[in-house]
CHARMM-style PDB file with segment names, atoms N, HN, CA, C and O in Angstrom:
ATOM      1  N   MET     1      -8.303   8.214  -5.196  1.00  0.00      PROA
ATOM      2  CA  MET     1      -7.511   6.830  -4.445  1.00  0.00      PROA
ATOM      3  C   MET     1      -7.381   5.483  -5.597  1.00  0.00      PROA
ATOM      4  O   MET     1      -8.137   5.072  -6.477  1.00  0.00      PROA
ATOM      5  N   LEU     2      -6.091   5.068  -5.121  1.00  0.00      PROA
ATOM      6  HN  LEU     2      -5.477   5.402  -4.406  1.00  0.00      PROA
ATOM      7  CA  LEU     2      -5.803   3.695  -5.915  1.00  0.00      PROA
ATOM      8  C   LEU     2      -5.310   2.821  -4.697  1.00  0.00      PROA
ATOM      9  O   LEU     2      -4.482   3.009  -3.805  1.00  0.00      PROA
ATOM     10  N   TYR     3      -6.110   1.852  -5.009  1.00  0.00      PROA
ATOM     11  HN  TYR     3      -6.782   1.700  -5.734  1.00  0.00      PROA
ATOM     12  CA  TYR     3      -6.418   0.860  -3.866  1.00  0.00      PROA
ATOM     13  C   TYR     3      -5.042  -0.371  -4.814  1.00  0.00      PROA
ATOM     14  O   TYR     3      -5.002  -0.499  -6.037  1.00  0.00      PROA
ATOM     15  N   LEU     4      -4.379  -0.873  -4.119  1.00  0.00      PROA
ATOM     16  HN  LEU     4      -4.411  -0.769  -3.125  1.00  0.00      PROA
ATOM     17  CA  LEU     4      -3.042  -2.012  -4.424  1.00  0.00      PROA
ATOM     18  C   LEU     4      -3.733  -3.234  -3.408  1.00  0.00      PROA
ATOM     19  O   LEU     4      -4.620  -3.163  -2.558  1.00  0.00      PROA
ATOM     20  N   HSD     5      -3.196  -3.975  -3.731  1.00  0.00      PROA
ATOM     21  HN  HSD     5      -2.476  -4.034  -4.422  1.00  0.00      PROA
ATOM     22  CA  HSD     5      -3.266  -5.492  -3.394  1.00  0.00      PROA
ATOM     23  C   HSD     5      -3.025  -6.635  -4.038  1.00  0.00      PROA
ATOM     24  O   HSD     5      -3.352  -7.083  -5.137  1.00  0.00      PROA
ATOM     25  N   ILE     6      -1.974  -7.271  -2.552  1.00  0.00      PROA
ATOM     26  HN  ILE     6      -1.709  -6.907  -1.659  1.00  0.00      PROA
ATOM     27  CA  ILE     6      -1.223  -8.071  -3.584  1.00  0.00      PROA
ATOM     28  C   ILE     6      -1.895 -10.357  -2.993  1.00  0.00      PROA
ATOM     29  O   ILE     6      -2.157 -11.071  -2.025  1.00  0.00      PROA
ATOM     30  N   GLY     7      -1.802 -10.356  -4.398  1.00  0.00      PROA
ATOM     31  HN  GLY     7      -1.590  -9.776  -5.185  1.00  0.00      PROA
ATOM     32  CA  GLY     7      -2.753 -11.676  -4.412  1.00  0.00      PROA
ATOM     33  C   GLY     7      -3.990 -11.235  -4.597  1.00  0.00      PROA
ATOM     34  O   GLY     7      -4.174 -10.032  -4.779  1.00  0.00      PROA
ATOM     35  N   ASP     8      -4.794 -11.922  -4.585  1.00  0.00      PROA
ATOM     36  HN  ASP     8      -4.645 -12.900  -4.437  1.00  0.00      PROA
ATOM     37  CA  ASP     8      -6.613 -12.296  -4.580  1.00  0.00      PROA
ATOM     38  C   ASP     8      -6.291 -10.895  -3.159  1.00  0.00      PROA
ATOM     39  O   ASP     8      -5.483 -10.686  -2.254  1.00  0.00      PROA
ATOM     40  N   PRO     9      -7.950 -10.027  -3.972  1.00  0.00      PROA
ATOM     41  CA  PRO     9      -8.130  -9.449  -2.625  1.00  0.00      PROA
ATOM     42  C   PRO     9      -9.315  -9.707  -1.939  1.00  0.00      PROA
ATOM     43  O   PRO     9     -10.442  -9.989  -2.348  1.00  0.00      PROA
ATOM     44  N   ARG    10      -8.639  -9.491  -0.291  1.00  0.00      PROA
ATOM     45  HN  ARG    10      -7.724  -9.262   0.042  1.00  0.00      PROA
ATOM     46  CA  ARG    10      -9.194 -10.340   0.524  1.00  0.00      PROA
ATOM     47  C   ARG    10      -9.686  -8.819   1.872  1.00  0.00      PROA
ATOM     48  O   ARG    10      -9.508  -7.617   1.675  1.00  0.00      PROA
ATOM     49  N   GLN    11     -10.335  -9.510   3.198  1.00  0.00      PROA
ATOM     50  HN  GLN    11     -10.480 -10.486   3.358  1.00  0.00      PROA
ATOM     51  CA  GLN    11     -10.170  -8.986   4.465  1.00  0.00      PROA
ATOM     52  C   GLN    11      -9.410  -8.949   5.031  1.00  0.00      PROA
ATOM     53  O   GLN    11      -8.868  -9.962   5.474  1.00  0.00      PROA
ATOM     54  N   ALA    12      -8.784  -7.005   5.429  1.00  0.00      PROA
ATOM     55  HN  ALA    12      -9.225  -6.182   5.069  1.00  0.00      PROA
ATOM     56  CA  ALA    12      -7.262  -7.463   6.042  1.00  0.00      PROA
ATOM     57  C   ALA    12      -8.319  -7.536   7.704  1.00  0.00      PROA
ATOM     58  O   ALA    12      -9.407  -7.199   8.171  1.00  0.00      PROA
ATOM     59  N   ALA    13      -6.806  -8.357   8.110  1.00  0.00      PROA
ATOM     60  HN  ALA    13      -5.922  -8.631   7.730  1.00  0.00      PROA
ATOM     61  CA  ALA    13      -7.253  -8.097   9.956  1.00  0.00      PROA
ATOM     62  C   ALA    13      -7.088  -6.447  10.651  1.00  0.00      PROA
ATOM     63  O   ALA    13      -7.781  -5.893  11.505  1.00  0.00      PROA
ATOM     64  N   GLY    14      -5.923  -5.975   9.921  1.00  0.00      PROA
ATOM     65  HN  GLY    14      -5.360  -6.426   9.228  1.00  0.00      PROA
ATOM     66  CA  GLY    14      -5.958  -4.835  10.272  1.00  0.00      PROA
ATOM     67  C   GLY    14      -5.315  -3.432   9.793  1.00  0.00      PROA
ATOM     68  O   GLY    14      -5.513  -3.367   8.580  1.00  0.00      PROA
ATOM     69  N   SER    15      -4.675  -2.361  10.209  1.00  0.00      PROA
ATOM     70  HN  SER    15      -4.514  -2.413  11.195  1.00  0.00      PROA
ATOM     71  CA  SER    15      -4.693  -1.224   9.050  1.00  0.00      PROA
ATOM     72  C   SER    15      -3.694  -0.522   9.952  1.00  0.00      PROA
ATOM     73  O   SER    15      -3.455  -0.616  11.156  1.00  0.00      PROA
ATOM     74  N   GLU    16      -2.964   0.544   8.524  1.00  0.00      PROA
ATOM     75  HN  GLU    16      -3.159   0.620   7.546  1.00  0.00      PROA
ATOM     76  CA  GLU    16      -2.513   1.588   9.951  1.00  0.00      PROA
ATOM     77  C   GLU    16      -1.640   2.601   8.669  1.00  0.00      PROA
ATOM     78  O   GLU    16      -0.872   2.388   7.731  1.00  0.00      PROA
ATOM     79  N   GLU    17      -2.183   3.557   9.194  1.00  0.00      PROA
ATOM     80  HN  GLU    17      -2.807   3.731   9.957  1.00  0.00      PROA
ATOM     81  CA  GLU    17      -1.896   4.990   8.664  1.00  0.00      PROA
ATOM     82  C   GLU    17      -0.578   4.907   8.332  1.00  0.00      PROA
ATOM     83  O   GLU    17       0.217   4.210   8.962  1.00  0.00      PROA
ATOM     84  N   THR    18      -0.181   5.829   7.015  1.00  0.00      PROA
ATOM     85  HN  THR    18      -0.827   6.395   6.503  1.00  0.00      PROA
ATOM     86  CA  THR    18       0.682   5.877   7.159  1.00  0.00      PROA
ATOM     87  C   THR    18       1.266   7.820   7.477  1.00  0.00      PROA
ATOM     88  O   THR    18       0.456   8.745   7.539  1.00  0.00      PROA
ATOM     89  N   PRO    19       2.516   7.958   7.598  1.00  0.00      PROA
ATOM     90  CA  PRO    19       2.550   9.643   8.011  1.00  0.00      PROA
ATOM     91  C   PRO    19       1.778  10.378   7.197  1.00  0.00      PROA
ATOM     92  O   PRO    19       1.107  11.370   7.483  1.00  0.00      PROA
ATOM     93  N   GLU    20       1.973   9.582   5.682  1.00  0.00      PROA
ATOM     94  HN  GLU    20       2.517   8.776   5.449  1.00  0.00      PROA
ATOM     95  CA  GLU    20       1.264  10.551   4.364  1.00  0.00      PROA
ATOM     96  C   GLU    20      -0.016  10.747   4.063  1.00  0.00      PROA
ATOM     97  O   GLU    20      -0.505  11.653   3.389  1.00  0.00      PROA
ATOM     98  N   GLY    21      -0.521   9.875   4.583  1.00  0.00      PROA
ATOM     99  HN  GLY    21      -0.124   9.139   5.131  1.00  0.00      PROA
ATOM    100  CA  GLY    21      -2.340  10.070   5.053  1.00  0.00      PROA
ATOM    101  C   GLY    21      -2.854   8.793   4.335  1.00  0.00      PROA
ATOM    102  O   GLY    21      -4.068   8.663   4.176  1.00  0.00      PROA
ATOM    103  N   HSD    22      -1.776   7.609   3.783  1.00  0.00      PROA
ATOM    104  HN  HSD    22      -0.790   7.715   3.912  1.00  0.00      PROA
ATOM    105  CA  HSD    22      -2.427   6.685   3.014  1.00  0.00      PROA
ATOM    106  C   HSD    22      -2.291   5.532   4.366  1.00  0.00      PROA
ATOM    107  O   HSD    22      -1.538   5.554   5.340  1.00  0.00      PROA
ATOM    108  N   VAL    23      -3.405   4.501   3.938  1.00  0.00      PROA
ATOM    109  HN  VAL    23      -4.016   4.484   3.147  1.00  0.00      PROA
ATOM    110  CA  VAL    23      -3.779   3.033   4.337  1.00  0.00      PROA
ATOM    111  C   VAL    23      -3.342   2.027   3.887  1.00  0.00      PROA
ATOM    112  O   VAL    23      -3.709   1.497   2.838  1.00  0.00      PROA
ATOM    113  N   LEU    24      -1.974   1.402   5.096  1.00  0.00      PROA
ATOM    114  HN  LEU    24      -1.675   1.832   5.948  1.00  0.00      PROA
ATOM    115  CA  LEU    24      -1.383   0.147   4.746  1.00  0.00      PROA
ATOM    116  C   LEU    24      -2.848  -1.083   5.412  1.00  0.00      PROA
ATOM    117  O   LEU    24      -3.665  -0.914   6.317  1.00  0.00      PROA
ATOM    118  N   ARG    25      -2.684  -1.940   4.717  1.00  0.00      PROA
ATOM    119  HN  ARG    25      -2.020  -2.077   3.982  1.00  0.00      PROA
ATOM    120  CA  ARG    25      -3.310  -3.217   5.155  1.00  0.00      PROA
ATOM    121  C   ARG    25      -2.751  -4.793   5.465  1.00  0.00      PROA
ATOM    122  O   ARG    25      -1.941  -5.353   4.726  1.00  0.00      PROA
ATOM    123  N   PHE    26      -3.252  -5.330   6.532  1.00  0.00      PROA
ATOM    124  HN  PHE    26      -3.911  -4.876   7.133  1.00  0.00      PROA
ATOM    125  CA  PHE    26      -2.366  -6.048   6.850  1.00  0.00      PROA
ATOM    126  C   PHE    26      -3.190  -7.852   7.242  1.00  0.00      PROA
ATOM    127  O   PHE    26      -4.154  -7.852   8.008  1.00  0.00      PROA
ATOM    128  N   ASP    27      -2.746  -9.074   6.711  1.00  0.00      PROA
ATOM    129  HN  ASP    27      -1.963  -9.074   6.089  1.00  0.00      PROA
ATOM    130  CA  ASP    27      -2.897 -10.151   6.849  1.00  0.00      PROA
ATOM    131  C   ASP    27      -2.905 -10.785   8.817  1.00  0.00      PROA
ATOM    132  O   ASP    27      -1.978 -10.411   9.534  1.00  0.00      PROA
ATOM    133  N   ALA    28      -3.724 -11.456   9.248  1.00  0.00      PROA
ATOM    134  HN  ALA    28      -4.477 -11.760   8.665  1.00  0.00      PROA
ATOM    135  CA  ALA    28      -3.511 -11.512  10.897  1.00  0.00      PROA
ATOM    136  C   ALA    28      -2.165 -12.579  10.711  1.00  0.00      PROA
ATOM    137  O   ALA    28      -2.288 -13.682  11.244  1.00  0.00      PROA
ATOM    138  N   ASP    29      -1.140 -12.341  10.117  1.00  0.00      PROA
ATOM    139  HN  ASP    29      -1.040 -11.445   9.684  1.00  0.00      PROA
ATOM    140  CA  ASP    29       0.186 -12.808   9.852  1.00  0.00      PROA
ATOM    141  C   ASP    29       0.638 -11.193  10.604  1.00  0.00      PROA
ATOM    142  O   ASP    29       1.231 -11.179  11.682  1.00  0.00      PROA
ATOM    143  N   GLY    30       0.313 -10.060   9.966  1.00  0.00      PROA
ATOM    144  HN  GLY    30      -0.169 -10.071   9.090  1.00  0.00      PROA
ATOM    145  CA  GLY    30       0.728  -8.529  10.273  1.00  0.00      PROA
ATOM    146  C   GLY    30       1.573  -8.744   8.822  1.00  0.00      PROA
ATOM    147  O   GLY    30       2.374  -7.811   8.759  1.00  0.00      PROA
ATOM    148  N   GLU    31       1.695  -9.549   7.720  1.00  0.00      PROA
ATOM    149  HN  GLU    31       1.045 -10.307   7.772  1.00  0.00      PROA
ATOM    150  CA  GLU    31       1.523  -9.226   6.325  1.00  0.00      PROA
ATOM    151  C   GLU    31       1.090  -7.947   5.345  1.00  0.00      PROA
ATOM    152  O   GLU    31      -0.110  -7.670   5.341  1.00  0.00      PROA
ATOM    153  N   VAL    32       1.764  -7.346   4.719  1.00  0.00      PROA
ATOM    154  HN  VAL    32       2.738  -7.572   4.722  1.00  0.00      PROA
ATOM    155  CA  VAL    32       1.069  -6.279   4.007  1.00  0.00      PROA
ATOM    156  C   VAL    32      -0.009  -7.125   3.044  1.00  0.00      PROA
ATOM    157  O   VAL    32       0.275  -8.160   2.441  1.00  0.00      PROA
ATOM    158  N   ILE    33      -1.361  -6.428   3.033  1.00  0.00      PROA
ATOM    159  HN  ILE    33      -1.592  -5.587   3.523  1.00  0.00      PROA
ATOM    160  CA  ILE    33      -1.474  -7.630   1.573  1.00  0.00      PROA
ATOM    161  C   ILE    33      -2.198  -6.166   0.710  1.00  0.00      PROA
ATOM    162  O   ILE    33      -2.975  -6.235  -0.242  1.00  0.00      PROA
ATOM    163  N   GLY    34      -1.762  -5.092   1.262  1.00  0.00      PROA
ATOM    164  HN  GLY    34      -1.131  -5.036   2.036  1.00  0.00      PROA
ATOM    165  CA  GLY    34      -2.639  -3.730   0.282  1.00  0.00      PROA
ATOM    166  C   GLY    34      -2.501  -2.706   0.596  1.00  0.00      PROA
ATOM    167  O   GLY    34      -1.897  -2.366   1.614  1.00  0.00      PROA
ATOM    168  N   LEU    35      -2.995  -2.016  -0.153  1.00  0.00      PROA
ATOM    169  HN  LEU    35      -3.486  -2.292  -0.980  1.00  0.00      PROA
ATOM    170  CA  LEU    35      -2.360  -0.287   0.175  1.00  0.00      PROA
ATOM    171  C   LEU    35      -3.151   0.805  -0.520  1.00  0.00      PROA
ATOM    172  O   LEU    35      -3.442   0.810  -1.716  1.00  0.00      PROA
ATOM    173  N   THR    36      -3.390   1.514   0.168  1.00  0.00      PROA
ATOM    174  HN  THR    36      -3.154   1.510   1.139  1.00  0.00      PROA
ATOM    175  CA  THR    36      -4.862   2.422  -0.104  1.00  0.00      PROA
ATOM    176  C   THR    36      -4.286   3.756  -0.284  1.00  0.00      PROA
ATOM    177  O   THR    36      -4.318   4.444   0.736  1.00  0.00      PROA
ATOM    178  N   ILE    37      -3.580   4.490  -1.693  1.00  0.00      PROA
ATOM    179  HN  ILE    37      -3.554   3.931  -2.522  1.00  0.00      PROA
ATOM    180  CA  ILE    37      -3.142   5.503  -1.753  1.00  0.00      PROA
ATOM    181  C   ILE    37      -4.068   6.774  -1.933  1.00  0.00      PROA
ATOM    182  O   ILE    37      -4.652   7.105  -2.965  1.00  0.00      PROA
ATOM    183  N   ILE    38      -4.078   7.493  -0.556  1.00  0.00      PROA
ATOM    184  HN  ILE    38      -3.604   7.224   0.282  1.00  0.00      PROA
ATOM    185  CA  ILE    38      -4.995   9.142  -0.999  1.00  0.00      PROA
ATOM    186  C   ILE    38      -4.735  10.058  -2.166  1.00  0.00      PROA
ATOM    187  O   ILE    38      -3.792  10.569  -2.770  1.00  0.00      PROA
ATOM    188  N   ASN    39      -5.480  10.028  -2.171  1.00  0.00      PROA
ATOM    189  HN  ASN    39      -6.246   9.613  -1.680  1.00  0.00      PROA
ATOM    190  CA  ASN    39      -4.713  11.735  -3.497  1.00  0.00      PROA
ATOM    191  C   ASN    39      -4.144  11.286  -4.646  1.00  0.00      PROA
ATOM    192  O   ASN    39      -3.554  12.237  -5.159  1.00  0.00      PROA
ATOM    193  N   THR    40      -4.037  10.349  -5.271  1.00  0.00      PROA
ATOM    194  HN  THR    40      -4.516   9.576  -4.855  1.00  0.00      PROA
ATOM    195  CA  THR    40      -3.149  10.050  -6.074  1.00  0.00      PROA
ATOM    196  C   THR    40      -2.780  11.074  -7.180  1.00  0.00      PROA
ATOM    197  O   THR    40      -1.643  11.472  -7.432  1.00  0.00      PROA
ATOM    198  N   LYS    41      -3.958  11.440  -7.810  1.00  0.00      PROA
ATOM    199  HN  LYS    41      -4.882  11.117  -7.605  1.00  0.00      PROA
ATOM    200  CA  LYS    41      -3.601  12.404  -8.864  1.00  0.00      PROA
ATOM    201  C   LYS    41      -3.027  13.229  -8.517  1.00  0.00      PROA
ATOM    202  O   LYS    41      -1.875  13.181  -8.949  1.00  0.00      PROA
ATOM    203  N   TRP    42      -3.341  14.532  -7.543  1.00  0.00      PROA
ATOM    204  HN  TRP    42      -4.276  14.571  -7.192  1.00  0.00      PROA
ATOM    205  CA  TRP    42      -3.374  15.222  -6.833  1.00  0.00      PROA
ATOM    206  C   TRP    42      -1.195  15.257  -6.629  1.00  0.00      PROA
ATOM    207  O   TRP    42      -0.331  15.888  -7.239  1.00  0.00      PROA
ATOM    208  N   LEU    43      -1.140  14.391  -5.654  1.00  0.00      PROA
ATOM    209  HN  LEU    43      -1.841  13.879  -5.158  1.00  0.00      PROA
ATOM    210  CA  LEU    43       0.029  14.206  -5.954  1.00  0.00      PROA
ATOM    211  C   LEU    43       1.039  13.912  -6.562  1.00  0.00      PROA
ATOM    212  O   LEU    43       2.182  14.202  -6.207  1.00  0.00      PROA
ATOM    213  N   LEU    44       0.672  13.199  -7.714  1.00  0.00      PROA
ATOM    214  HN  LEU    44      -0.256  12.963  -8.002  1.00  0.00      PROA
ATOM    215  CA  LEU    44       1.629  12.926  -8.892  1.00  0.00      PROA
ATOM    216  C   LEU    44       1.528  14.054  -9.873  1.00  0.00      PROA
ATOM    217  O   LEU    44       2.471  14.082 -10.665  1.00  0.00      PROA
ATOM    218  N   GLU    45       0.375  15.252 -10.066  1.00  0.00      PROA
ATOM    219  HN  GLU    45      -0.390  15.229  -9.423  1.00  0.00      PROA
ATOM    220  CA  GLU    45       0.905  16.152 -10.629  1.00  0.00      PROA
ATOM    221  C   GLU    45       1.700  17.764  -9.781  1.00  0.00      PROA
ATOM    222  O   GLU    45       2.216  18.781 -10.244  1.00  0.00      PROA
ATOM    223  N   ARG    46       1.431  17.268  -8.395  1.00  0.00      PROA
ATOM    224  HN  ARG    46       1.012  16.442  -8.019  1.00  0.00      PROA
ATOM    225  CA  ARG    46       2.358  18.027  -7.883  1.00  0.00      PROA
ATOM    226  C   ARG    46       3.883  17.730  -7.218  1.00  0.00      PROA
ATOM    227  O   ARG    46       4.767  18.540  -6.938  1.00  0.00      PROA
ATOM    228  N   ASP    47       3.858  16.497  -7.096  1.00  0.00      PROA
ATOM    229  HN  ASP    47       3.140  15.840  -7.324  1.00  0.00      PROA
ATOM    230  CA  ASP    47       5.435  16.412  -6.852  1.00  0.00      PROA
ATOM    231  C   ASP    47       5.894  15.145  -7.885  1.00  0.00      PROA
ATOM    232  O   ASP    47       6.591  14.208  -7.495  1.00  0.00      PROA
ATOM    233  N   HSD    48       5.511  15.246  -8.918  1.00  0.00      PROA
ATOM    234  HN  HSD    48       4.945  16.007  -9.234  1.00  0.00      PROA
ATOM    235  CA  HSD    48       5.478  13.980  -9.678  1.00  0.00      PROA
ATOM    236  C   HSD    48       5.856  12.618  -9.220  1.00  0.00      PROA
ATOM    237  O   HSD    48       6.476  11.870  -9.976  1.00  0.00      PROA
ATOM    238  N   ALA    49       5.326  12.060  -7.368  1.00  0.00      PROA
ATOM    239  HN  ALA    49       4.822  12.667  -6.754  1.00  0.00      PROA
ATOM    240  CA  ALA    49       5.651  11.139  -7.255  1.00  0.00      PROA
ATOM    241  C   ALA    49       4.921  10.636  -6.089  1.00  0.00      PROA
ATOM    242  O   ALA    49       4.032  11.354  -5.631  1.00  0.00      PROA
ATOM    243  N   ILE    50       5.184   9.432  -5.511  1.00  0.00      PROA
ATOM    244  HN  ILE    50       5.906   8.849  -5.883  1.00  0.00      PROA
ATOM    245  CA  ILE    50       4.159   9.452  -4.827  1.00  0.00      PROA
ATOM    246  C   ILE    50       4.975   8.548  -3.150  1.00  0.00      PROA
ATOM    247  O   ILE    50       5.450   7.429  -3.341  1.00  0.00      PROA
ATOM    248  N   ASN    51       5.026   8.989  -2.065  1.00  0.00      PROA
ATOM    249  HN  ASN    51       4.640   9.899  -1.910  1.00  0.00      PROA
ATOM    250  CA  ASN    51       5.759   8.267  -1.208  1.00  0.00      PROA
ATOM    251  C   ASN    51       5.179   8.077  -0.229  1.00  0.00      PROA
ATOM    252  O   ASN    51       4.329   8.825   0.253  1.00  0.00      PROA
ATOM    253  N   VAL    52       5.594   6.940   0.250  1.00  0.00      PROA
ATOM    254  HN  VAL    52       6.285   6.332  -0.142  1.00  0.00      PROA
ATOM    255  CA  VAL    52       4.628   5.998   1.323  1.00  0.00      PROA
ATOM    256  C   VAL    52       5.847   5.686   2.516  1.00  0.00      PROA
ATOM    257  O   VAL    52       6.849   5.188   2.003  1.00  0.00      PROA
ATOM    258  N   THR    53       5.905   5.809   3.423  1.00  0.00      PROA
ATOM    259  HN  THR    53       5.091   6.214   3.840  1.00  0.00      PROA
ATOM    260  CA  THR    53       6.308   5.435   4.402  1.00  0.00      PROA
ATOM    261  C   THR    53       6.371   4.325   5.080  1.00  0.00      PROA
ATOM    262  O   THR    53       6.186   4.651   6.252  1.00  0.00      PROA
ATOM    263  N   VAL    54       6.498   3.408   5.026  1.00  0.00      PROA
ATOM    264  HN  VAL    54       6.648   3.143   4.074  1.00  0.00      PROA
ATOM    265  CA  VAL    54       6.316   2.036   5.312  1.00  0.00      PROA
ATOM    266  C   VAL    54       6.778   1.659   6.872  1.00  0.00      PROA
ATOM    267  O   VAL    54       8.003   1.700   6.990  1.00  0.00      PROA
ATOM    268  N   PRO    55       6.058   1.297   8.106  1.00  0.00      PROA
ATOM    269  CA  PRO    55       6.731   1.033   9.554  1.00  0.00      PROA
ATOM    270  C   PRO    55       7.586   0.496   9.442  1.00  0.00      PROA
ATOM    271  O   PRO    55       7.655   0.035   8.302  1.00  0.00      PROA
ATOM    272  N   GLU    56       8.524   0.210  10.140  1.00  0.00      PROA
ATOM    273  HN  GLU    56       8.468   0.585  11.065  1.00  0.00      PROA
ATOM    274  CA  GLU    56       9.489  -0.988   9.986  1.00  0.00      PROA
ATOM    275  C   GLU    56       9.111  -2.978  10.539  1.00  0.00      PROA
ATOM    276  O   GLU    56       9.821  -3.978  10.434  1.00  0.00      PROA
ATOM    277  N   HSD    57       7.943  -2.817  11.003  1.00  0.00      PROA
ATOM    278  HN  HSD    57       7.366  -2.004  11.088  1.00  0.00      PROA
ATOM    279  CA  HSD    57       7.483  -4.505  11.398  1.00  0.00      PROA
ATOM    280  C   HSD    57       6.840  -5.373  10.136  1.00  0.00      PROA
ATOM    281  O   HSD    57       6.330  -6.487  10.013  1.00  0.00      PROA
ATOM    282  N   VAL    58       7.228  -3.943   9.028  1.00  0.00      PROA
ATOM    283  HN  VAL    58       7.643  -3.038   9.129  1.00  0.00      PROA
ATOM    284  CA  VAL    58       6.407  -4.611   7.667  1.00  0.00      PROA
ATOM    285  C   VAL    58       7.499  -5.516   6.729  1.00  0.00      PROA
ATOM    286  O   VAL    58       8.617  -5.103   6.419  1.00  0.00      PROA
ATOM    287  N   ALA    59       7.032  -6.622   6.407  1.00  0.00      PROA
ATOM    288  HN  ALA    59       6.124  -6.957   6.659  1.00  0.00      PROA
ATOM    289  CA  ALA    59       7.881  -7.524   5.279  1.00  0.00      PROA
ATOM    290  C   ALA    59       7.136  -8.198   4.232  1.00  0.00      PROA
ATOM    291  O   ALA    59       6.717  -9.352   4.148  1.00  0.00      PROA
ATOM    292  N   VAL    60       7.058  -6.962   3.272  1.00  0.00      PROA
ATOM    293  HN  VAL    60       7.399  -6.024   3.341  1.00  0.00      PROA
ATOM    294  CA  VAL    60       7.165  -8.018   1.848  1.00  0.00      PROA
ATOM    295  C   VAL    60       7.905  -8.138   0.926  1.00  0.00      PROA
ATOM    296  O   VAL    60       8.474  -7.065   0.725  1.00  0.00      PROA
ATOM    297  N   GLY    61       8.256  -9.032   0.123  1.00  0.00      PROA
ATOM    298  HN  GLY    61       7.794  -9.904   0.287  1.00  0.00      PROA
ATOM    299  CA  GLY    61       9.038  -9.484  -0.703  1.00  0.00      PROA
ATOM    300  C   GLY    61       9.187  -8.595  -1.957  1.00  0.00      PROA
ATOM    301  O   GLY    61       8.089  -8.069  -2.142  1.00  0.00      PROA
ATOM    302  N   PRO    62      10.019  -8.222  -2.845  1.00  0.00      PROA
ATOM    303  CA  PRO    62      10.153  -7.385  -4.064  1.00  0.00      PROA
ATOM    304  C   PRO    62       9.035  -8.028  -4.516  1.00  0.00      PROA
ATOM    305  O   PRO    62       7.959  -7.583  -4.117  1.00  0.00      PROA
ATOM    306  N   ASP    63       9.029  -9.167  -5.410  1.00  0.00      PROA
ATOM    307  HN  ASP    63       9.904  -9.528  -5.735  1.00  0.00      PROA
ATOM    308  CA  ASP    63       8.401  -9.559  -6.255  1.00  0.00      PROA
ATOM    309  C   ASP    63       6.921  -9.311  -6.264  1.00  0.00      PROA
ATOM    310  O   ASP    63       6.305  -8.921  -7.255  1.00  0.00      PROA
ATOM    311  N   ALA    64       6.103  -9.706  -4.444  1.00  0.00      PROA
ATOM    312  HN  ALA    64       6.604 -10.024  -3.638  1.00  0.00      PROA
ATOM    313  CA  ALA    64       5.033  -9.397  -4.203  1.00  0.00      PROA
ATOM    314  C   ALA    64       4.715  -7.654  -4.521  1.00  0.00      PROA
ATOM    315  O   ALA    64       3.770  -7.433  -5.278  1.00  0.00      PROA
ATOM    316  N   LEU    65       5.341  -6.661  -4.062  1.00  0.00      PROA
ATOM    317  HN  LEU    65       6.109  -6.840  -3.446  1.00  0.00      PROA
ATOM    318  CA  LEU    65       5.096  -5.467  -4.219  1.00  0.00      PROA
ATOM    319  C   LEU    65       5.223  -5.291  -5.786  1.00  0.00      PROA
ATOM    320  O   LEU    65       4.236  -4.838  -6.365  1.00  0.00      PROA
ATOM    321  N   ALA    66       6.155  -5.553  -6.398  1.00  0.00      PROA
ATOM    322  HN  ALA    66       6.957  -5.921  -5.928  1.00  0.00      PROA
ATOM    323  CA  ALA    66       6.116  -5.314  -7.741  1.00  0.00      PROA
ATOM    324  C   ALA    66       4.969  -5.548  -8.592  1.00  0.00      PROA
ATOM    325  O   ALA    66       4.526  -4.784  -9.450  1.00  0.00      PROA
ATOM    326  N   GLU    67       4.364  -7.157  -8.123  1.00  0.00      PROA
ATOM    327  HN  GLU    67       4.724  -7.777  -7.426  1.00  0.00      PROA
ATOM    328  CA  GLU    67       3.387  -7.431  -9.382  1.00  0.00      PROA
ATOM    329  C   GLU    67       1.735  -6.921  -8.628  1.00  0.00      PROA
ATOM    330  O   GLU    67       0.688  -6.867  -9.273  1.00  0.00      PROA
ATOM    331  N   ALA    68       1.866  -6.614  -7.242  1.00  0.00      PROA
ATOM    332  HN  ALA    68       2.717  -6.658  -6.718  1.00  0.00      PROA
ATOM    333  CA  ALA    68       0.780  -5.092  -6.954  1.00  0.00      PROA
ATOM    334  C   ALA    68       0.855  -3.659  -7.420  1.00  0.00      PROA
ATOM    335  O   ALA    68      -0.114  -2.899  -7.424  1.00  0.00      PROA
ATOM    336  N   LEU    69       2.083  -3.342  -7.815  1.00  0.00      PROA
ATOM    337  HN  LEU    69       2.870  -3.959  -7.812  1.00  0.00      PROA
ATOM    338  CA  LEU    69       1.955  -2.144  -8.821  1.00  0.00      PROA
ATOM    339  C   LEU    69       2.232  -2.508 -10.097  1.00  0.00      PROA
ATOM    340  O   LEU    69       1.911  -1.597 -10.860  1.00  0.00      PROA
ATOM    341  N   ALA    70       2.566  -3.194 -10.508  1.00  0.00      PROA
ATOM    342  HN  ALA    70       2.827  -3.934  -9.889  1.00  0.00      PROA
ATOM    343  CA  ALA    70       1.977  -3.664 -11.877  1.00  0.00      PROA
ATOM    344  C   ALA    70       0.734  -3.942 -12.636  1.00  0.00      PROA
ATOM    345  O   ALA    70       0.547  -3.932 -13.853  1.00  0.00      PROA
ATOM    346  N   ALA    71      -0.166  -4.221 -11.543  1.00  0.00      PROA
ATOM    347  HN  ALA    71      -0.013  -4.229 -10.555  1.00  0.00      PROA
ATOM    348  CA  ALA    71      -1.543  -4.735 -11.436  1.00  0.00      PROA
ATOM    349  C   ALA    71      -1.830  -3.280 -11.503  1.00  0.00      PROA
ATOM    350  O   ALA    71      -2.355  -2.951 -12.567  1.00  0.00      PROA
ATOM    351  N   ALA    72      -1.691  -2.628 -10.924  1.00  0.00      PROA
ATOM    352  HN  ALA    72      -1.265  -2.895 -10.060  1.00  0.00      PROA
ATOM    353  CA  ALA    72      -2.190  -0.834 -10.414  1.00  0.00      PROA
ATOM    354  C   ALA    72      -2.479   0.068 -12.245  1.00  0.00      PROA
ATOM    355  OT1 ALA    72      -2.815   1.251 -12.304  1.00  0.00      PROA
TER     356      ALA     72
END
């Protein structure tokens, strides 16, 4: 598993599973605060990529997402 977070790690107010089986975590305002990617190594070996379908209601800025991915 790969755990990504935006900013300091914190308790999620809610979560949602993506069609791929990953988990998006949200704060009380509905903003994405983290992502758990399941079977990371296997997906990279099989697909050479990791796909995550993000629901339409999710709003995360490119700077926050880039920061989270860079910290991984």
